[in-house]
PAZAPA-4460 file (N, C-alpha, C; in steps of 0.05 Angstrom, whole numbers, plus 32768, in hexadecimal, padded with zeros to 4 digits):
% residues 286
    n_x    n_y    n_z   ca_x   ca_y   ca_z    c_x    c_y    c_z   seq   type   mol
   8015   7FE8   7FFE   8001   8000   7FFE   8010   8019   7FFF     1      X     A
   8009   8028   7FEE   801A   8045   7FEB   8010   805A   8009     2      X     A
   8022   806E   8009   8021   8077   8028   800B   808B   8023     3      X     A
   800A   8093   8005   7FFA   80A6   8002   7FD5   8097   800C     4      X     A
   7FD6   807F   8006   7FC1   8076   800C   7FB6   806C   8026     5      X     A
   7FC8   8072   8036   7FC6   8069   8055   7FAF   807A   8064     6      X     A
   7FB6   8095   805D   7F9E   80A7   806A   7F86   809C   8070     7      X     A
   7F7C   8098   8051   7F5C   808E   8054   7F5D   8077   805B     8      X     A
   7F67   8060   8054   7F69   8041   8061   7F69   803E   8080     9      X     A
   7F7D   8054   808E   7F80   804A   80A4   7F74   805E   80BF    10      X     A
   7F63   8073   80B4   7F52   8089   80C0   7F50   8080   80DD    11      X     A
   7F42   806A   80E0   7F37   805C   80F7   7F50   8058   810A    12      X     A
   7F65   8042   80FA   7F79   8039   8107   7F8D   8053   8112    13      X     A
   7F93   805C   8109   7FA2   807B   810D   7F99   808B   8121    14      X     A
   7F7D   808D   811E   7F72   809C   8138   7F72   808F   8152    15      X     A
   7F69   8072   8153   7F6F   8062   8164   7F86   8061   8172    16      X     A
   7F9D   805E   8165   7FB9   8055   8172   7FCA   806D   8171    17      X     A
   7FC2   8082   8169   7FDA   809B   8166   7FDC   80A7   817E    18      X     A
   7FF9   80AB   8184   8003   80B1   819C   8006   80CE   819D    19      X     A
   8013   80D3   81B9   8013   80F0   81BC   802E   80FF   81AB    20      X     A
   8038   80EF   819B   804D   80F8   8187   8040   80FE   816C    21      X     A
   8025   80F7   816B   8018   8101   8150   8010   811E   8151    22      X     A
   801F   812E   8145   8019   814B   8148   801A   8159   812D    23      X     A
   8014   8146   8117   8011   814D   80FA   7FFD   8143   80EF    24      X     A
   7FE5   8152   80EE   7FCE   8144   80E1   7FCC   8141   80C5    25      X     A
   7FBB   8137   80B9   7FB6   8134   809C   7FC5   811C   808D    26      X     A
   7FD8   8120   8078   7FE8   810D   806C   8005   8103   8076    27      X     A
   800A   810D   808C   8025   8108   809A   8025   80EE   80A0    28      X     A
   803D   80E1   809F   8044   80C5   80A4   8047   80C5   80C3    29      X     A
   803A   80B1   80CB   803A   80AD   80E7   804B   8091   80F1    30      X     A
   8054   808B   8109   8061   8073   810B   804D   805A   810A    31      X     A
   8030   8062   810F   8022   804A   810E   801A   8044   80F2    32      X     A
   801B   8055   80E1   8014   8054   80C7   8029   8044   80B9    33      X     A
   8043   8044   80C2   805D   8036   80BA   805A   801C   80C2    34      X     A
   8054   8014   80DB   8052   7FF9   80E4   803B   7FED   80D5    35      X     A
   8026   7FF8   80D2   800D   7FE9   80C6   8019   7FE6   80A7    36      X     A
   8021   7FF9   809B   802B   7FF6   807D   803D   7FD9   807C    37      X     A
   8050   7FD5   808B   8060   7FC3   8089   8075   7FBE   8078    38      X     A
   807B   7FD2   806D   808F   7FD1   8055   80A7   7FD1   8063    39      X     A
   80B3   7FB4   805E   80CB   7FB3   806F   80E2   7FBB   805C    40      X     A
   80F8   7FD0   806A   8112   7FD3   8057   8125   7FC1   805A    41      X     A
   8134   7FCB   804A   814C   7FB1   8044   8161   7FB9   8061    42      X     A
   8172   7FA5   8063   8181   7FA5   807C   8195   7FC3   807E    43      X     A
   819A   7FC7   8063   81AD   7FE1   8061   8198   7FFE   806A    44      X     A
   8180   7FFD   805E   816D   800F   8060   8169   8016   807A    45      X     A
   8166   7FF9   8092   8159   7FF7   80A9   8172   8008   80B5    46      X     A
   8188   7FFC   80B6   819C   8007   80C5   81A4   8028   80C3    47      X     A
   819B   802F   80AC   819E   8051   80A5   8187   805B   80B3    48      X     A
   8172   8054   80B7   815B   805A   80C6   815E   805A   80E1    49      X     A
   8169   8047   80E5   8173   8044   810B   8185   805B   810E    50      X     A
   8192   8064   80FE   81A9   807A   8105   819B   8093   810F    51      X     A
   818A   8095   80F6   8176   80AC   80F6   8162   80AC   810D    52      X     A
   8158   8091   8114   8145   8095   812E   8159   8096   8149    53      X     A
   8173   808D   8146   8183   8090   815F   8186   80A9   8169    54      X     A
   8190   80BD   8150   8197   80D0   8159   8181   80DE   8163    55      X     A
   8168   80E0   8157   8151   80ED   8164   8144   80E4   817E    56      X     A
   8149   80C9   8183   8140   80BC   819E   8151   80CB   81B3    57      X     A
   8169   80C8   81B0   817D   80D2   81C3   8176   80F4   81C8    58      X     A
   8177   8100   81B6   8178   811E   81B8   8158   8124   81C6    59      X     A
   8146   8111   81BE   812A   811C   81CC   8130   8112   81E3    60      X     A
   813B   80FE   81F0   8141   80F8   820C   814E   8110   821C    61      X     A
   8161   811E   820E   8171   812A   8218   815E   814D   821C    62      X     A
   814F   814C   820A   8142   8167   8208   812C   816A   8217    63      X     A
   8120   814F   8222   8108   814C   822F   810B   814F   8253    64      X     A
   8130   8151   8252   8133   8157   8270   812E   8172   8276    65      X     A
   812E   8186   8261   8129   819F   8264   810D   81A9   8271    66      X     A
   80F4   8198   8270   80D9   819A   8274   80DC   819C   8295    67      X     A
   80D2   81B3   8299   80D2   81C4   82B8   80E8   81CD   82C0    68      X     A
   80FD   81D1   82AB   8118   81DC   82B6   8120   81EF   82A6    69      X     A
   8111   81FA   828E   811A   820C   827D   811E   8229   828B    70      X     A
   8126   823B   8283   812A   8254   8290   8112   8266   8290    71      X     A
   80FF   825D   827F   80E9   826F   827E   80CE   825F   8277    72      X     A
   80B4   8262   8280   809E   8250   827A   809E   824A   825D    73      X     A
   809D   8262   824C   8097   825A   822F   80AF   8246   8222    74      X     A
   80C5   824D   822F   80DF   8236   8223   80DA   821F   822D    75      X     A
   80CB   8220   8248   80C7   81FF   824F   80B4   81F2   8239    76      X     A
   809F   8200   8232   808C   81F0   8223   809C   81ED   8203    77      X     A
   80AC   8204   81F8   80BE   81FD   81E0   80CB   81E6   81DE    78      X     A
   80DD   81E4   81F2   80F4   81D0   81F6   80E5   81B4   81F8    79      X     A
   80C8   81B2   8206   80C1   8199   820B   80B5   8193   81ED    80      X     A
   80A7   81A6   81E1   8098   81A0   81C1   80B0   8195   81AF    81      X     A
   80C1   81A3   81B2   80DF   8199   81A1   80E7   817F   81A8    82      X     A
   80E0   817A   81C2   80F1   815A   81C7   80DB   8150   81BE    83      X     A
   80C3   814D   81C2   80AB   813F   81B5   80AB   813F   8192    84      X     A
   80B3   814A   8184   80BD   8154   816B   80CB   813D   8163    85      X     A
   80DE   813D   8170   80F5   8129   816A   80F3   810F   8177    86      X     A
   80E3   810D   818A   80D5   80F5   8191   80C8   80E6   8181    87      X     A
   80B8   80F4   816C   80AA   80E7   815A   80BA   80E1   8142    88      X     A
   80CF   80EE   8139   80DF   80E8   8126   80EB   80CB   812C    89      X     A
   80F3   80CE   8146   8100   80B9   814E   80ED   8097   814D    90      X     A
   80D1   809F   8155   80C1   8087   8151   80BF   8080   812F    91      X     A
   80BF   8091   811C   80B1   8089   8106   80D2   807B   80FD    92      X     A
   80E7   8087   8104   8100   807D   80F5   8106   8063   8102    93      X     A
   8102   805D   811E   8102   8044   812A   80F2   8031   811E    94      X     A
   80D3   803A   811B   80BD   8027   811A   80C9   8018   80FD    95      X     A
   80CC   802D   80E7   80D7   8025   80CD   80F1   800B   80D1    96      X     A
   8104   8019   80DC   811E   8003   80E0   8115   7FEB   80E6    97      X     A
   8107   7FE9   8100   80FB   7FD4   810E   80EC   7FBC   80FC    98      X     A
   80DE   7FCB   80EC   80D4   7FB9   80DA   80E4   7FA3   80CA    99      X     A
   80FC   7FA7   80C8   810F   7F95   80B9   8113   7F80   80CF   100      X     A
   8119   7F85   80E4   811E   7F70   80F7   8103   7F62   8107   101      X     A
   80EF   7F6D   8104   80D6   7F67   8115   80D9   7F6E   812D   102      X     A
   80DB   7F85   8133   80E5   7F98   8146   80D1   7FAD   814B   103      X     A
   80C1   7FBA   815D   80B9   7FCD   8164   80C6   7FE7   816E   104      X     A
   80BF   7FFD   8168   80CF   8011   8176   80D5   8015   8190   105      X     A
   80C4   800A   819D   80CB   8004   81BA   80E7   7FEE   81BF   106      X     A
   80E2   7FD8   81B3   80F6   7FC8   81AF   8110   7FD7   81AD   107      X     A
   810E   7FE1   8198   812F   7FEC   818D   8136   8009   81A3   108      X     A
   811F   8016   81AE   8128   8027   81C2   8130   8022   81D9   109      X     A
   8122   8007   81E7   812A   8002   8201   8136   7FE9   820A   110      X     A
   813B   7FD9   81F3   814C   7FC0   81F4   8160   7FBB   81E7   111      X     A
   816B   7FD0   81DE   8185   7FCB   81D6   819F   7FD6   81EA   112      X     A
   81B7   7FCA   81E6   81C6   7FD8   81F6   81D8   7FE9   81E6   113      X     A
   81E8   7FF6   81FE   81F9   8013   81F1   8201   8010   81DA   114      X     A
   8210   7FFB   81D2   8228   7FF5   81BA   8216   7FF1   81A5   115      X     A
   81FC   7FF0   81A7   81E8   7FE7   8191   81DA   8000   8186   116      X     A
   81DC   801B   8194   81D6   8032   818B   81E9   803E   8175   117      X     A
   81DA   804B   8164   81ED   8059   814F   81EB   8076   814F   118      X     A
   81E5   8083   8167   81E5   809F   8167   81FC   80B1   8164   119      X     A
   81F9   80C7   815E   8215   80DA   8165   821A   80E2   8177   120      X     A
   8232   80E6   8181   823B   80F1   8199   822F   810D   81A1   121      X     A
   8227   811F   8190   8223   8133   819A   8208   8136   81A6   122      X     A
   81F5   8127   81A0   81DC   8121   81AD   81D8   8112   81C4   123      X     A
   81F2   8105   81CF   81F2   80F8   81E8   81FA   810E   81FF   124      X     A
   8209   8121   81F5   8211   8130   8208   8201   813C   8220   125      X     A
   820A   8144   8234   81F5   8155   824D   81ED   816A   823B   126      X     A
   81D6   816E   824A   81C8   8189   8243   81D8   81A1   824A   127      X     A
   81E7   819E   8267   81F8   81B8   826B   81E5   81CC   8274   128      X     A
   81F2   81E6   8274   81DB   81FC   8276   81CA   8202   825D   129      X     A
   81B9   8211   825E   81A8   821B   8248   81B5   8222   8230   130      X     A
   81CD   822E   822F   81DD   8231   821B   81EA   821A   820D   131      X     A
   81F0   8207   821B   81FB   81F2   820B   81E2   81E2   81FF   132      X     A
   81CD   81DF   8208   81B3   81D5   81F8   81B2   81DE   81E0   133      X     A
   81B1   81F9   81E4   81A7   820C   81CC   81C0   820C   81B5   134      X     A
   81D5   820A   81BE   81EB   8207   81AB   81E7   81EA   819B   135      X     A
   81E6   81D9   81AB   81DC   81BA   81A1   81CD   81B8   818F   136      X     A
   81B5   81CA   8195   81A2   81CB   817F   81A3   81DD   816B   137      X     A
   81B2   81ED   8171   81BC   81F8   8156   81CB   81E6   8142   138      X     A
   81DC   81D9   814F   81EC   81C8   813B   81E0   81B6   8133   139      X     A
   81D0   81A7   813C   81BC   818B   8136   81AB   8192   8125   140      X     A
   8197   81A6   8128   8183   81B2   811E   8188   81BE   8102   141      X     A
   819F   81CC   8101   81A1   81D3   80E3   81AB   81B9   80D5   142      X     A
   81BA   81AA   80DC   81C7   8194   80CF   81B2   817E   80C9   143      X     A
   819A   817C   80DC   817F   816D   80D9   816C   8175   80C1   144      X     A
   8168   818E   80C8   815A   81A5   80AF   8165   819C   8095   145      X     A
   817C   81A2   808F   818C   8197   8079   818B   817A   8070   146      X     A
   818D   816E   807E   818F   814A   807C   816C   8142   8070   147      X     A
   815B   814A   8085   813E   8143   8080   8133   8150   805F   148      X     A
   8142   8165   805E   813B   8176   8045   8143   8161   802E   149      X     A
   815F   8157   802B   8166   8147   8017   8158   812A   8018   150      X     A
   814D   8120   802E   8141   8104   802F   8124   8107   8029   151      X     A
   8118   811F   8026   8101   8120   801B   8104   8115   7FFC   152      X     A
   8117   8117   7FEB   8120   810D   7FD8   8127   80ED   7FD6   153      X     A
   812A   80E4   7FED   8136   80C3   7FED   811E   80B3   7FDB   154      X     A
   812E   80A5   7FD1   8121   808D   7FBD   810F   807B   7FD0   155      X     A
   8118   807C   7FEA   810C   8069   8001   80EF   8079   8001   156      X     A
   80D9   8071   7FFF   80C2   8081   8002   80BA   8081   801C   157      X     A
   80C2   8073   802F   80B9   8079   804A   80CD   8088   8059   158      X     A
   80E8   8089   8052   80FD   80A0   805E   80F4   80B8   8051   159      X     A
   80E9   80BE   803D   80E1   80D6   802E   80CC   80E0   8041   160      X     A
   80B8   80CF   8045   809B   80D8   804C   80A0   80DE   8070   161      X     A
   80B8   80CF   807C   80B5   80D9   8097   80CA   80F3   8096   162      X     A
   80D8   80F3   8083   80E4   8113   807F   80D9   8126   807D   163      X     A
   80C7   8123   8069   80B5   813A   8065   80AD   8145   8078   164      X     A
   809A   8137   8091   808E   813D   80A5   80AA   8148   80B8   165      X     A
   80BE   8140   80B9   80D2   8146   80CC   80E1   815D   80C3   166      X     A
   80E4   8162   80AA   80EF   8181   80A1   80E0   8199   80AB   167      X     A
   80C8   8196   80AB   80BA   81AD   80B5   80BB   81B5   80D4   168      X     A
   80C2   819E   80E4   80C0   81A0   80FD   80E3   81A8   8106   169      X     A
   80F3   819E   80F8   8113   81A3   80F8   8119   81C3   80F1   170      X     A
   8104   81CC   80DD   810B   81E8   80D8   8101   81F9   80EC   171      X     A
   80EA   81F4   80FC   80E2   8200   8115   80FA   81FC   8129   172      X     A
   8101   81E8   8130   811B   81E1   8147   812F   81F5   813E   173      X     A
   8139   81F4   8124   814E   8209   811A   8151   8220   811E   174      X     A
   8131   8233   811C   812A   8246   811E   812B   824C   813A   175      X     A
   8121   823F   814C   8125   8240   8169   8141   8243   8177   176      X     A
   8155   8238   816D   816D   8230   8170   8177   8250   8167   177      X     A
   8172   8254   814C   8183   826B   8140   817B   8285   8156   178      X     A
   8162   828C   815E   8158   82A0   8169   8169   82A3   818B   179      X     A
   8165   828E   8191   8175   8287   81B0   8192   828E   81AB   180      X     A
   81A0   827D   8198   81BC   8286   8196   81C2   82A7   8192   181      X     A
   81B2   82B3   8183   81BB   82CF   8180   81B2   82DE   8197   182      X     A
   819D   82DB   81A2   8192   82EA   81BE   81A6   82E2   81D0   183      X     A
   81B1   82CE   81D7   81C1   82CA   81ED   81E0   82D5   81E5   184      X     A
   81E7   82CE   81C9   8207   82D7   81BF   8201   82F2   81BF   185      X     A
   81EA   8303   81BE   81F0   8322   81C2   81E2   8328   81DB   186      X     A
   81DE   831B   81EB   81D3   8323   8202   81E9   832C   821A   187      X     A
   81E8   8323   822B   81FD   832E   8244   8219   831F   823F   188      X     A
   8230   832C   824E   8247   8324   824B   8246   8306   8258   189      X     A
   8234   82FD   826A   8233   82E6   8278   8227   82D2   825F   190      X     A
   820E   82D9   824F   8206   82C6   823C   821B   82C0   8228   191      X     A
   8222   82D6   8220   8235   82D0   820A   824D   82BC   8210   192      X     A
   8258   82C2   8227   826D   82AF   822F   8263   8291   8238   193      X     A
   8249   8293   823D   8241   826E   823C   823D   8265   8221   194      X     A
   8231   8279   820F   8230   826D   81FA   824E   8263   81E9   195      X     A
   8265   8272   81F1   827C   826D   81E5   8286   8257   81F2   196      X     A
   827F   8254   820B   8285   8236   821B   8277   8224   8214   197      X     A
   825F   8223   8207   824A   820F   81F9   825D   8203   81E0   198      X     A
   8262   8219   81D2   826D   8210   81B6   8289   8200   81BA   199      X     A
   829A   8207   81CD   82B0   81F8   81D2   82AB   81DE   81DB   200      X     A
   8293   81D9   81E9   8294   81BE   81ED   8288   81AC   81DE   201      X     A
   8274   81B7   81CC   8269   81AC   81B6   826F   81A8   819C   202      X     A
   828A   81B9   8199   8292   81B8   8179   82A2   81A0   8175   203      X     A
   82AD   8196   818B   82C0   8179   8184   82AC   816B   8179   204      X     A
   8296   816A   8176   8282   814D   8175   8277   8159   8156   205      X     A
   827D   816E   8145   8275   8174   812B   827E   8165   8116   206      X     A
   8291   815B   810E   829F   814C   80FF   8291   8134   80FC   207      X     A
   8286   8122   8113   827A   810D   8110   8266   810E   80FD   208      X     A
   8255   8127   8104   823B   8121   80F8   823B   8125   80D4   209      X     A
   8253   8128   80C7   8259   812D   80AC   826B   8115   80A4   210      X     A
   8271   8104   80B2   8280   80ED   80A9   8270   80D6   809A   211      X     A
   8274   80D2   8086   8267   80BF   8073   8274   80A5   807B   212      X     A
   8258   8091   808A   8265   8075   808A   825B   8066   807A   213      X     A
   825F   804A   807E   8259   8034   8067   8234   8038   8063   214      X     A
   822B   803A   807D   820A   803B   807B   8201   8050   8065   215      X     A
   820B   8064   8066   8206   807F   8051   8218   8075   8032   216      X     A
   822D   806B   8030   8236   8066   8019   822A   804E   8009   217      X     A
   821E   803B   8014   820F   8026   8006   81EE   802F   8000   218      X     A
   81E8   8044   8003   81CB   8049   7FFC   81C8   8061   7FEC   219      X     A
   81D9   8062   7FDA   81D3   8078   7FBE   81B8   807F   7FBB   220      X     A
   81AE   8097   7FBC   8196   80A1   7FB5   8181   8098   7FCF   221      X     A
   8185   808D   7FE0   8175   8086   7FF6   817F   8093   800F   222      X     A
   8199   8095   8019   81A8   80A4   802F   81B0   80B8   8025   223      X     A
   81B4   80CA   8038   81C3   80E1   802D   81DA   80E5   803A   224      X     A
   81F9   80E9   8026   8210   80E7   8035   8215   8102   8044   225      X     A
   821B   8101   805E   821D   8116   8073   822C   8129   8068   226      X     A
   8243   8126   805A   8258   8130   8053   824E   8149   803E   227      X     A
   8237   8141   8034   822E   8151   801F   821B   8168   8029   228      X     A
   8218   8168   8042   820D   8182   8053   821B   818F   805E   229      X     A
   8236   818C   8060   8249   819D   806D   824B   81B6   8065   230      X     A
   824B   81BB   804A   824D   81DD   8043   823D   81ED   804A   231      X     A
   8223   81E4   8043   820F   81F1   8047   8205   81F2   8068   232      X     A
   8210   81E2   8077   820C   81E1   8093   821E   81F8   80A1   233      X     A
   8237   81F8   8098   824D   8208   809C   8241   822A   8099   234      X     A
   823B   822B   807D   8235   8248   807A   821A   8254   8089   235      X     A
   8206   8241   8091   81F6   8249   80A0   81FA   824C   80B9   236      X     A
   8208   8238   80C9   820E   8243   80E3   8224   8255   80EB   237      X     A
   8236   825A   80D6   8245   8272   80D9   8238   828A   80DB   238      X     A
   8227   8287   80C5   8217   82A0   80BE   8208   82A8   80E3   239      X     A
   81FC   8292   80E8   81F0   8298   8107   81FE   82A0   811D   240      X     A
   8217   8293   811C   8229   829A   8133   8235   82B9   812E   241      X     A
   823A   82BE   810E   823F   82DA   810C   8228   82E8   8119   242      X     A
   820F   82E7   8112   81FD   82FA   8118   81FB   82FA   8139   243      X     A
   81FF   82E8   8148   8203   82E2   8163   821A   82ED   8172   244      X     A
   8232   82F3   8162   8247   8301   8170   825E   82EA   817B   245      X     A
   825B   82D4   816C   8264   82BA   8178   827D   82B1   8163   246      X     A
   8288   82A0   8166   829D   8298   8155   82A3   8276   8154   247      X     A
   82A8   8268   813F   82AC   824E   8143   82C3   824B   814E   248      X     A
   82C6   8238   8165   82DA   8230   8179   82F5   8220   816A   249      X     A
   8309   8226   8171   8322   8216   8164   8327   8202   8175   250      X     A
   8311   81EC   8176   8319   81D6   8188   831E   81BC   8175   251      X     A
   832A   81AC   8180   8332   818F   8176   8319   8180   8174   252      X     A
   8317   816B   8163   8302   815B   8165   82FF   8143   816D   253      X     A
   82EB   813F   8179   82E9   811D   8187   82EC   8108   8174   254      X     A
   82F8   80F7   817E   82F3   80DF   8171   82D8   80C8   8178   255      X     A
   82C6   80D4   8165   82B0   80D0   816E   82A4   80B7   8156   256      X     A
   8299   80A2   8163   8299   808D   814E   8275   8080   8155   257      X     A
   8267   808F   815B   824B   8086   8167   823F   8076   8151   258      X     A
   823D   807F   8133   8233   806B   8123   823A   804F   8128   259      X     A
   8256   8048   8132   825F   8035   8136   825D   8026   814F   260      X     A
   824E   8030   815C   8244   8026   817A   8258   802E   818B   261      X     A
   8269   8042   8188   8280   804B   819B   8274   8066   81A5   262      X     A
   826E   8060   81BB   825D   807C   81C9   826D   8086   81DF   263      X     A
   8268   80A2   81E7   8274   80B3   81F9   8266   80A6   8213   264      X     A
   8273   80AD   822A   826E   80A4   8248   8257   80AB   824D   265      X     A
   8244   80C0   823F   822B   80C7   8245   8215   80B8   8242   266      X     A
   8218   80A8   8230   81FF   8095   8220   81F7   8083   8236   267      X     A
   820B   8074   8241   81FF   8060   8254   81EE   8068   826A   268      X     A
   81F8   807F   8274   81E2   808D   8287   81C8   8090   827B   269      X     A
   81CB   80A0   8267   81AC   80A8   825C   819A   808F   8256   270      X     A
   81A6   807B   8249   8196   8062   8243   818B   8057   8259   271      X     A
   819D   8056   826F   8198   8046   828D   817F   805B   8295   272      X     A
   817C   8076   8291   8165   8079   82A2   8147   8080   8287   273      X     A
   8150   807D   826C   8138   807A   825D   8131   805C   8256   274      X     A
   8140   8047   8261   8139   802D   825E   8130   8023   8273   275      X     A
   8130   8028   8289   8132   801D   82A5   8113   8013   82A9   276      X     A
   80FC   8024   82A4   80E3   801D   82A4   80DC   8001   8297   277      X     A
   80E2   8003   827B   80D4   7FEF   8267   80E5   7FD6   8271   278      X     A
   80FD   7FD8   8280   810F   7FBF   8286   8105   7FB4   82A0   279      X     A
   80FF   7FCA   82B1   80F3   7FBF   82CA   80DA   7FB2   82C8   280      X     A
   80CB   7FBC   82BB   80B1   7FAF   82B2   80AB   7FA9   8295   281      X     A
   80B5   7F90   828B   80BB   7F8C   826F   8098   7F83   8268   282      X     A
   808F   7F8C   824D   8075   7F88   8246   8061   7F97   8258   283      X     A
   8066   7FAA   8267   8052   7FBE   8272   8044   7FC7   825F   284      X     A
   8034   7FD4   8260   8020   7FE8   8251   8008   7FF6   825E   285      X     A
   8000   8007   8254   7FF2   8018   8262   7FDE   8029   824C   286      X     A
***
């Protein structure tokens, strides 16, 4: 069944099983639709979808920690909404990947070990102060916005459909991060210093985002080579930092290989918290 046929065919199903992460009405592809459609990706496509899902899942977990802790009430809501958006992206990509192995999104989120995750190191890093979170969002959201735009042209119909929804939300995340970067960079001496500190902390993880791995190289026309995004990303982020009165730091790059299951020391603690309920009460539902 084609994705465009699902909206009519699955009206009652989608309404019955839609979760809190179903935030886009109409023809947007939902995780529930992907599961029912049941089109299994190849092993290589599933591995690629897994990398996209893992990045989104770990970032959503980090962002959700800001709920009730943001510096102002409006921002508390904004960060929570961004976390929910990103979790929705994770659900879709993980649901699609799981079809290749007869696993659900929950199986992949809660029952894999640390070395089985393929997330980038930058999304694993602690939130730190508000400026650190904003700079991470700036780096990642500009990257994801460019990535999802390219993926809307993917030969894989499901990846293209997921990305068509995700890119609209990533564009908002990008705009949110840009506004805060300029506001804090041009703010007080203290806020500008904290933004410089955030850049120094996170810049070592930039190169990993643009490293072409085997999973990308084997899927011509389906996956996006991260290296092809770097020029546009650098142009955009440099312009934002210039507007904020900030500079790219001259820091070395970390030996980060999250795509290969080699992670920073922070991921294990994050997974222990994220997975504890599912593992303590396996099979539980509500």
